[in-house]
C-alpha positions, 0 to 999 in steps of 0.5 A: 572639836574643829577636826571632828567638824572637818571629818564630818564634812569630809564624810559628806563629800566636801574637799578641804577648800570647800570646808574652809570656805563653808566654815568661814561663811558660817562664822561670819555670815552673809558677806562678800566673796572678798571677805569670805576669801580673806577669812578662809585664806583662799585667793578671792578668784579661787574662792568664787569657784569654790563657792560655785561648787558649794552652791551646786551642792546646795550648801551655800546660797547667793543673794543680792543685797538691796540698796 
């Protein structure tokens, strides 16, 4: 099943890193980049770049949590 999702997301034009980050974000919900990076197995500094790419594609969205 996971490979089916991977294939579908590849068909939508996502690369492997984007897919890992996207699926991690879906699994854990709205979390800081550090949590998404840890879950996806990607270094936090690189994860910021990947999330930026996903935001440009309008697949992920950034928000600020009220304190």
